[in-house]
N, C-alpha and C positions, 0 to 999 in steps of 0.2 A: 688940424693937429689936436685940438681939444677933443674932438670925437675919438681920435686914436687913443688918447690918454684915458678917456672914460672907458673905452673898450678894454684896455689892458687892466685897469682897476677892477672892472667887472669880472674879468677872467681870474685875477688874483683872489678876489673875495670869494668867488665860487670855489676855487681850489681849497681855500682855508675851510670853508663850510663843509666841503666834501671830505677833507681830512678829518675834521672833527666828527662828522657822522660815521666815518669808517672806524675811528678809534672807539666811539661809543658802542658801535656794533660788536667790536672785539671784546669790550667789557661785558656786554650782554652774553656773549658766548662763554665767558669764564663762569658766569653764574647760571648757565642754562639748566643745570641739574636741579636748581631750586625753583626755577620759573615754571611751576606747574601747580594745579590744584591739589590740595591735600598735603603739601610739603612745607615744613618750616624753611626759613631762608635767611636772607641778609638784607640790610639797608646799606647802601654804598654812597659815599660822598667823595668827590674829587675837588680839591680847592686849589685855585691858582690866583695869586695876588689878592687874597682876601675874599674871593667870591667862588661859589660853586660853578665849575665848568661841567660837572656831571653829578646828578643826584637821582637815584632810582632805588626802588625796593623790589625784592624778589621773594616769593613765597608768602607764608601766612604767619600772622602774629598769634593766632589761636586756631588750632585745628578743631577743637571742640565746637567753637562758635562760627567757624568759617570766616574769620576776619583777616583780610590780607594785611601784610606789612605795608607801611607808608613811611616816607621820610620823617613824619612826626612821631612814629612809634618810639616808645621809651624803653630802653634796654637796661638790664643790669650790666654794669661795666667791668666787673671783676677788677683785676689789678691795674687797669687804666685809672682807677680811682686814686692810686698812690700819689700821682702828681698833684692832685687837689688836696690831699692830706698834707703833703710836703709844702704846698703853697700856703696852707693855713698856718703851719708851724713858722714859716718865714715871716708871714704877716704878723703873727703873734709876737715874734721877736722884735719886729719894727715897732710894735706898740708897747714894748717894755714888759710884757708878761713873762718872758723867758729869754734865755740866751741859747744859741745853737750849741755852744760848748759847755753847757751845764751837764752835770752828771744826772742821769735819769733818776737816781735815788733821791734827789732833791724833791721830786714830785711824786715818786712811787717808792717810798721808803721800805715797803714790805718786800721788795725784791731782795733776794739773798745778796750777801757780800761775796762777790766772786774773786776778791783779791785785787781787782782793778776797777777804776772808774769806767763807766760806760756812758759816753756822751750822746746827746741828741743828734749831733752831726754824724757820728758813727752809725746811729740807727737809720738816719735818712739815707746814708750811702751803703747800707746793708753790710757793714763791716763790724757790727757790735758783737756778734757771736750768739745772740739769742736763738734758741732752737725754734723751728717753725711749728706753730701750734697745730696746723693741719696735720703734719706728720705725727705730732704727739697724740692727737685725737685718734688717728688711724691706728697707731700702735697700741692705744688703749682699748681697741676693739669697738669703738663707737663710730657713729655716722655724723659727719659735720652738719648735715641737715637737721639733726636733732639737737644740736647745741645752740640754744637760743639766748643764753645768759652771758653777757660780758663778764660778769662776776666769776662764772665758772671758768672762763678762759684765763682770766687773770690769776685765779688760784692755780690753774694747771701750770702756767708759766712760772709762778713764784715757787712751785714745788721743785723746779729743776735746780739741782745742786751745781751743775756745771754748764759751761758754754761750749758752742761748737769750736771756738778759737779764742785766743787772747784778743780782746777788743783792739781793732785797728790793724791786725796783722793779715787778715784774709777777707775776701769778699765771698759771703755765702748768703744767698737770697733767703729771706725769712719774713713771712707775713706777721710774725710776732712783733717785729720792729714797728710796723705801721699801726698795728692794733694798739701797742703801748703809746705811740705818739698821739693817737686819738684820746687816750686817757690823760696824757700830759696836758693837752689842750683843755680838757674838761676841768682839771684841777688848777691849772695856772690861770686860765682866762675866766673861770667860773661859768663857762658856757659849753654845751655839748659841741662836738665837731660839726654836727648838722647845723646848729644855730650859728656858730662862728663862720662857717663857710658860706652860709646863705647871706649873712650880713656883709661879709668882706669880699666875696668872690661872685656868687651867683647873681645877687641883686644889682651890684654895680655894673656888671657886664650884660645885664638883661637876659640871663639864662633862666627863663621862667619855668622851664620844664625839667630842671636839674635839681637834685637833692641828695643828701646822704640819708639812706633808708635805715633809720635806727629805731623805728616804731612799726612793728609788724601788723598793727591795726590800721595803719594809714592807707587811705585810698590813693592810688597813683594813676591818674587818667592816662590812657593809651599804653599802660604797662603791657609788656610782651611776655607770654609764656615761653618756656623752653623745652626742648625735646632731645632725645637720644635715639639711636637706632634700635628698633625692635626686631621681631622675628618676621621672616618672609618679606622683607622690604618695607615693613610697617614702621611706625614710630611709637615711642613710649615717652610718657611724661618724665621730665628731668629738671625740676625746679622746686623751689621751696618758698612758700608764702610766709613762713615763720622765721627764716634766717634774717637777722637784722644787725649783725656785727658790722661795724664800720672802721675805717682806717686803712687796712690793707685792701679792702674792697668796699662794697656798700653803696657806691654811687649809682644813681639812676640818671640817664640823660638820653638825648637824641641827636640826630645829625645837625639840626639847625642850631641848637645850643652849642655844640662842639665847634661849629664854625666861629662863633663869637670867642670861644676860648682860644682857638687857633690864631685869630686876628690879634689877640692880646700879646702874643709872643713877638710881634713886630712893632706894636705900639702900646706899651703897658699903661693901663688905666688904674692899676691897683696899688695901694700902699704908698710907700715913700721912695720907691725907686730901686730897691735891692732885689726885687722878686726874680726878674729874668736872669740876672747874673747868678744868683744862688741856685735856682732850679737847674740851671744848665752848667753848673760847675762840676768838674770831675772830682770824684772821691780821691783822697790821698791816704795811702797806708802809712803806718808808723815809720817805715823805712824810706819814705819820701816818694815811692812809686805811685803813679797815677793809675786809677782804674777807670773803666768806661761807664760805670754806673754813677749817675748824677744824683738828683733828688726826685725819686719816682719816675725818672726818665733814663733811658739807655742811650748813650752817645756812641755813634759808630760811623760806619761808612758802607755804602752799597754801590758796587761797580764804580768806585772812585769818587763818589759824591758823599759829603758829610750828611749824616742822618741823626734825627732825634726821634725816639720811638718808645712805645711800650705796648704790650699785648695783655689781654686779660682772659681768664677762664675760670668759671665756677659753675657747677651743675651743667646744664646744657647751653649756657651762654658762652660765646666766644667773641672777643672784641679786639680790634687792632687800630692803632693810631700811629701813622708813619709820616714824619715831616722831613722835607729837604729844605733847610732854611735858606741856603744860597739861591735856590730856585723859587722861593716863596710858594712852595708846592707841598700839598699834604693829601694823604689818602686815609679815609676813615671807613672801616668795615665793621658793622655790628650784626652779629648772627645769633639766632636762637636754636641752633642745632649743634650738638657736641662734636660732630664729625667735621665741622667747618674749620679749616686751618687758616686763621686770619693772618698769621705771619707770612704764609705763602701768597695769600690772596692780595694783600696790600702791595707786595713786591711785584706780583704779576701786573697789577694795574700801573704801577710806576714804570715798569718796562715799556708799556704802551705809550705813555705820555712823555717820557723823558729820553726817548731814543737818541735824539740829537745831543743831549747833554752827556749821556753815557758814552757816546761815540768819541767825544773829545776829552773824556776824563781818563785818567790813568787807573790801572788796577782792575780793568774789566777781565773776567776770567776767560781763558782760552781752553775750550774743551775739544779734545781730539777723539775721533771715532776709534783710534788705535789704543785707547787707554784700557787697562785691565777691567775685566768684568767686576762690578761692585760686589758680586757674591764672594770674591776673593777676601773682602774685608768684613763680611758679615760674621757675627758671632758675639759672644759675651766677653767683655774685658773687665779685669779686676785691678783696681789701684790698691796696692798693699799699704800705702801711706794713709789714705783717707778711708779705706775699706769700702769704697763705693764701686758700684757696678754700672757700666755703660753697655747697652745692648744695641746692636745694629743688625738689620735684616736687609735682604735684597728683594726688590719687587719690580718686575718689568724693566730691568736695566738700570734701576735707581737704587741708591743706598738710602735707607730709611732709619731715622733715629728720632726718639722722642715723639713718635707719631707723625713725622713729617718727612718729605723727600728733602734730602740735603743737597744743596747746590755744589756742583763739582767745580774745583779750581784747576786741578792738575791731575796727573796720573794717580797720585796717592793722597791727594789733599781735597778736603771738603769744608765748606762753611758749616758751623753748627747752626742753631736756629737764629743766630744773629750774624755778626761779622767776624767772629773768631774762627780760627782754623784748626781742624782736626787732621792730623797727619798719621798715616798708616805706614809702618815699615816692617819688613821681614828681618828679624834679628836672630841669626843662627837657627833658622827654621821655625821660629815662633813669631806670629804676627803681633805687633805692638801698636797701640793707639796712644797718641798724646794730644792734649788740647792746651794750647797756650793762649792766655788772655792778658791784656795789658795789666801790668803790676805784678805779674807772676812769672817765674821761670817756667813752671809747669802747673797748671790747674788740675789736670788729670794725666796720669801716666800709668798704663797697665797693659799686661800681656793678655792675649786671647786665652781664655780658659779651655783646657782640654777636658773632656768628660772624665769625671772621677766617680766610680761606682763602688763605694765601700760595702762590704757584706753586712747583713743585719747584725751579726755577732760583733762587728767592729763598731757598731753604733749604740749598743745598749748602755754603755758607760755614760753616754750623753743624755739619756732619758731622765725625766724627773720633773718636779714642779719648781718654778723659779719666780721670785717676786721682785717687782720694781717699786721702790718707795716713791720714785719720781713720777711714775705713772699711776700708782695705786692699783696695779693689776698683776695677776699671776698668769704665767704662761705654762701650759702643760706640754712637755716634749715627750714623744713616744716613737717607737719604731713600728711602722705599718707596712707590711709587704716588702720588707727590705729597705725602706726609705725612712729617714728621719723626718718627723712632722712636728709642727708647732700649732697649738690651739690657743687662741685668745678667748676670753669669756664671750659666750653667745655667738661664736663664729665657728665655721667649719674648719677642720684641720687643714693646714697648708703644708704641702710637701716641700722640703728643702733640698737644694742641690749642693754638693760639696765643692768648695774651691780648694781647700787643703784639708788636712786631717782634723783641724779644729776650727775651720772657718766655713760657714754655710750661708747660702743666700737664697732669696726668693723676691720676686717683684712685689709681693704683697707685704713683705716684712722689711726687707733690706738685707743687711749682712749681720750675722750672729757670729761673734768671736768668743769661743769658750776659754775659760781660765781654770787652771788646776792649782791645787794646794801642794804642800810639801810632800804629801802622800800620793801625789798623782791622781787625786780624785777631783772631779769637776766641782768647783766651788761656786761657779756662776758664769755669766757671760755678759757681753756688752753688745748693744745693738747700734748699728750705724745706718742711717739713711742719708740721702744727699743733703738734707737740710736739718737733720736732727741727729747729732753724732755723740757717741759715747754714753748712751743711756745704760745704767747699771742694773743688772738682775742678779739676785743672790739665791742660791739653792735653798729650798725650804723642805721640811719633812712632810 
């Protein structure tokens, strides 16, 4: 009998090992395109119950030096950094340096009076209304890689006379919130964010290869270069050694250190006990509605299971950190190639490891081969309320938005890059797209734009020079070959497409809404991007 039991135990153990090997091989296949000489790639970690069940790197850390990626490679983390900035603010509150409900003007009094207080909590939850400084830099005609001074960014933010929204009324993602929070730490605790986080987070957890990179002269061992797609299948350099802004980004870390951070979400070793609850608390709008953005973390669900996640992107770096807290399961993907879609990659890996959990969870999408071709929904959609543009394309039977394939739920429903649902409906012969997110009736609601081709003679009244005091820049608008174009300083002219007679758009600019005076002359216009809305330009002679 004992022999028979041992036999069955051996068979069971062998089956488990075989299943693990099979799953690992499927992960290899996901990253096969990176697993070759002369290619940038990704480091991948899969965590279950506090330990790696899979850890492997694909591709090269430096194409110039021929150095391969390893699990010890240190990546620029992009917006994955925000949860560490948020943790620093919470720990600073525990230590009495500040309160989460303080008005930010208490620490940064040079910010304009917007007519409303703006609290640190609203900034943590991305409901403050501060315009995103990356959009402001781009609209100014400058390159973020060339902006190396936090002082310059602070001056740019303080020049803004308006906000995207009344504080607490809307969720609009903005890197300015977390940049300013780093400044708050500096002024309240009398320590830089880098020093505060090192003392209160990285050192206590043993994260010896993690830091906020706020000194561009600093040597970072095992630091990874980043790349973008070049011509003829080659690669081009896409990173900066001088960019050292922190708060919204700026974290350097690797797989092994992020394992220690992941463990702390189940057994907190930091501060006085409020950290985990605060970091994972839903934001609450002024009307009492909850949103899914917590503090540097997005709370959602995937195929019926609760998730906590955040992704990051800057230059050629792409990072993703996805946690399933009920399963004590996490996926980390760190890449040094701008074409890597970590949102998709982390979820593909979760699909492999959590098949059994998904099968028993509700909410798993049902996809039918009889659904309409996604090309039906492709096009450019314009929301007249926010003046924002959503653009969708069809590719090999998939709907693509924001550079990623969107997961299909139903005949006319898709997930956005997270767990919120985009619905397409044909309303009186016009295709309409709507996006609902928690806390809102409608976050986006717009019709598909039909091509509008005004004649050159109908555009000349819009031409001229326009100045923005908020950006300190002049735009030159002119008509070229029958199209309205806009030129920023030291930039090539960008052609604009017409949405209506006085509303024009471009992916490089956003939406321009022209204004007329009492004599029906164009007096100026307002620029809207997704994360920087209502910037005023006035006509100049």
